[in-house]
C-alpha positions as CSV (number, residue, x, y, z in Angstrom):
1,M,-114.6,-102.2,87.8
2,Q,-114.0,-103.2,84.1
3,R,-117.7,-102.9,83.4
4,L,-117.8,-99.3,84.7
5,I,-114.7,-98.4,82.6
6,L,-116.3,-100.0,79.5
7,T,-119.6,-98.2,80.1
8,R,-117.9,-94.8,80.5
9,L,-115.8,-95.5,77.4
10,L,-118.9,-96.3,75.4
11,A,-120.6,-93.2,76.7
12,C,-117.7,-91.0,75.7
13,S,-117.5,-92.7,72.2
14,A,-121.2,-92.1,71.7
15,A,-120.8,-88.4,72.7
16,L,-117.9,-88.0,70.3
17,L,-120.0,-89.5,67.5
18,L,-122.9,-87.2,68.2
19,C,-120.6,-84.2,68.2
20,A,-119.1,-85.3,64.8
21,A,-122.5,-86.0,63.3
22,S,-123.9,-82.6,64.4
23,A,-120.8,-80.8,62.9
24,L,-121.3,-82.6,59.6
25,A,-125.0,-81.7,59.6
26,A,-124.3,-78.1,60.4
27,E,-126.5,-75.7,58.5
28,D,-125.1,-74.3,55.2
29,I,-124.1,-70.6,55.4
30,T,-126.5,-68.5,53.4
31,L,-124.4,-65.9,51.6
32,E,-125.3,-62.6,50.1
33,W,-123.2,-61.4,47.2
34,D,-121.6,-58.6,49.3
35,D,-120.3,-61.4,51.7
36,M,-117.9,-62.3,48.9
37,I,-116.3,-58.9,48.6
38,P,-113.5,-58.1,51.1
39,P,-113.9,-54.8,53.1
40,G,-112.4,-51.8,51.3
41,W,-112.8,-53.1,47.8
42,P,-113.2,-51.6,45.2
43,P,-111.0,-48.7,46.1
44,P,-113.3,-45.6,46.3
45,E,-110.6,-43.4,44.9
46,L,-111.0,-45.1,41.5
47,F,-114.4,-43.3,41.1
48,E,-113.2,-39.9,42.4
49,G,-113.7,-37.2,39.8
50,V,-115.5,-39.5,37.3
51,N,-119.1,-38.6,36.3
52,L,-120.3,-41.7,34.5
53,D,-123.4,-39.9,33.2
54,E,-121.2,-37.5,31.2
55,L,-118.9,-40.1,29.6
56,E,-119.6,-41.0,25.9
57,D,-118.7,-44.5,24.6
58,D,-116.0,-43.1,22.2
59,D,-114.6,-40.6,24.7
60,P,-110.9,-41.4,25.3
61,E,-111.4,-40.7,29.1
62,A,-114.3,-43.3,29.1
63,I,-112.1,-45.8,27.2
64,E,-109.3,-45.4,29.7
65,F,-111.6,-45.5,32.7
66,F,-113.3,-48.7,31.6
67,A,-109.9,-50.3,30.8
68,Q,-108.9,-49.6,34.4
69,I,-112.2,-51.0,35.7
70,E,-111.7,-54.2,33.7
71,A,-108.2,-54.7,35.0
72,L,-109.4,-54.1,38.5
73,W,-112.3,-56.6,38.1
74,D,-109.9,-59.3,36.8
75,E,-107.7,-58.8,40.0
76,A,-110.6,-58.5,42.4
77,P,-109.7,-60.1,45.8
78,M,-111.7,-62.9,47.3
79,V,-112.7,-63.7,50.8
80,E,-110.3,-66.5,51.6
81,S,-112.2,-67.6,54.7
82,L,-115.0,-68.9,52.4
83,D,-112.7,-71.6,51.1
84,G,-114.1,-75.1,51.9
85,K,-117.3,-73.8,53.4
86,R,-120.7,-75.3,52.7
87,V,-122.7,-72.4,51.3
88,R,-126.1,-71.5,49.9
89,L,-126.2,-68.6,47.4
90,P,-128.9,-67.2,45.2
91,G,-128.2,-65.9,41.7
92,Y,-128.8,-66.0,38.0
93,A,-127.6,-69.1,36.2
94,I,-125.9,-69.0,32.8
95,P,-125.5,-72.5,31.4
96,L,-122.1,-73.6,30.2
97,E,-122.2,-77.4,29.8
98,G,-125.2,-79.7,29.5
99,D,-128.0,-80.6,27.1
100,S,-131.5,-79.2,26.5
101,R,-132.8,-80.8,29.8
102,T,-130.0,-80.4,32.4
103,V,-126.7,-78.8,33.0
104,T,-123.6,-79.9,34.8
105,S,-121.7,-76.6,34.8
106,F,-122.9,-73.0,34.8
107,L,-122.0,-69.5,35.9
108,L,-123.8,-67.9,38.8
109,V,-124.0,-64.1,38.8
110,P,-125.7,-61.5,41.0
111,Y,-127.8,-59.6,38.5
112,F,-129.7,-60.2,35.3
113,G,-127.7,-59.6,32.1
114,A,-124.3,-60.1,33.7
115,C,-121.6,-61.6,31.4
116,I,-123.5,-60.6,28.3
117,H,-122.8,-56.9,28.9
118,V,-119.2,-55.7,28.8
119,P,-117.4,-55.8,31.1
120,P,-118.7,-58.8,33.1
121,P,-118.9,-58.6,36.9
122,P,-115.7,-58.7,38.9
123,R,-114.3,-62.2,39.5
124,N,-115.4,-62.0,43.2
125,Q,-119.0,-61.6,41.9
126,T,-118.9,-64.4,39.4
127,V,-119.1,-68.1,40.5
128,L,-118.4,-71.2,38.5
129,V,-120.8,-73.9,39.6
130,N,-119.9,-77.5,38.8
131,M,-122.4,-80.1,39.8
132,A,-121.2,-82.9,42.1
133,E,-120.4,-86.2,40.5
134,G,-123.5,-87.9,39.2
135,K,-125.7,-84.8,39.7
136,S,-127.1,-82.3,37.3
137,A,-129.3,-79.2,37.5
138,R,-132.4,-78.2,35.6
139,I,-131.9,-74.7,34.3
140,R,-135.0,-73.8,32.4
141,Y,-133.5,-70.8,30.5
142,A,-130.5,-68.5,30.6
143,F,-130.6,-66.2,33.7
144,F,-133.0,-68.6,35.4
145,T,-132.9,-67.6,39.1
146,V,-131.7,-70.4,41.5
147,W,-130.5,-71.2,44.9
148,V,-127.2,-73.2,44.8
149,T,-126.0,-75.3,47.7
150,G,-122.6,-76.9,47.9
151,T,-119.0,-76.5,48.9
152,M,-117.2,-73.3,47.9
153,T,-113.6,-73.1,46.8
154,V,-111.7,-69.9,46.4
155,E,-110.0,-70.4,43.0
156,T,-109.7,-68.5,39.8
157,S,-111.2,-70.1,36.7
158,E,-111.6,-68.7,33.2
159,T,-114.6,-69.5,30.9
160,D,-115.5,-68.2,27.5
161,L,-117.8,-65.6,29.2
162,A,-116.0,-64.5,32.4
163,L,-113.2,-64.9,34.9
164,T,-114.4,-66.4,38.2
165,G,-112.9,-66.2,41.6
166,Y,-115.1,-68.8,43.4
167,T,-116.2,-72.3,42.5
168,I,-119.1,-74.2,44.1
169,T,-119.3,-77.9,43.8
170,A,-123.1,-78.1,44.0
171,D,-125.2,-81.0,45.3
172,K,-128.4,-79.0,45.2
173,V,-129.8,-76.4,42.8
174,E,-133.4,-75.2,43.3
175,P,-135.6,-72.5,41.7
176,Y,-135.2,-69.3,43.6
177,E,-137.9,-68.5,46.1
178,L,-137.7,-65.8,48.8
179,D,-136.9,-67.2,52.3
180,E,-139.5,-66.3,54.8
C-alpha cells in the first residue's frame, strides 16, 4: 500500500514539474508596435479640422498644434497587461551606452529616424532596452534593425533623447530578418 502511494506521489510530482517546465519554456510573445497602444489612443478629435499639409513651421497654429501633440505623446498610455511578459519585438536600435563593439543600453523605436526628428515618438512607441546582467548586444550602427527578446516592464524612463513607457531587459538581440 505504501509503495502504491509513493508511486502515485512521485507521478504527481513529475507531472507538476513538467507543467512548471513547460510554462517557463513558453514561447515569447511576438509583438507588433500597435500592440503597445491601448485602444482609442490617440484621441481622433485631436486631428479634427487640422490639415498638416497646409501648416507652415512658423505658423502660430502649427506651433500650438505640435505643442499639444508633444504633451499628448509624453502622457501616452501604456498597455499594462504587457508588464512582466516575455516578448520579442523588432525595431530600430539607437545606442545609449556601450563602446565601439557592443552596447548595454539602447532605445528601440518603430521607424527609421525616430528620436532624431522633433518630436520623438510617443512614450508608448519608445522602448528602453537594457541588456541582462553580463550580456551585451552588437549594434553595428545607429538605426540598426534588430529583434529584441526579453522581459518587458511597463515603466516610464527618461533619456537624453526621449521619454520611454516600456523597458525590456533583453537576453537576446539579433539582426532583423523577416519571419517566414
